C-alpha positions, 0 to 999 in steps of 0.5 A: 929282680936283677942280681950279681953273683961273684963265686969261687968254686974249689975242688977238682974243677980244672980239666973237667970242662967246668968253664965250658959248661958254665958258659953253656949254662949261663948263656942258656939262661940269658946270664951275662958275665965271665968264668976263668980258672985261677992259678990256685986251682979254683974257678972264678965266676962273675955273672948277673941276670934275673935272680931266678936264672942265677939260682938256676945256674948254681943248681945246674952247675952243682948237679953236673959237677957234684963230685968235683966241687968241694966248696963254693964261696958266693957274694951277692950284689945288685946287677950293674949292667956292665956285661955284654955277653958271657965269656971264658977268660984266660 
């Protein structure tokens, strides 16, 4: 089943390669969407793909940045098919 995830990561998530790692993990799992730093110090991610791949994305990012992530807010929905690839937004 295709799912959409909109997430906000907070903690020490700027300047540690978070966006580039998220992009690499998402692309490796065949996910589509984007990631960007926010001015308030959080990182925002919106992506979609097979539910198992989205869950694996969450696990992999959490394992890489375990000491940097303080909190993650997630919102799940149905995939829209509106993304063509995975990008880092600025």
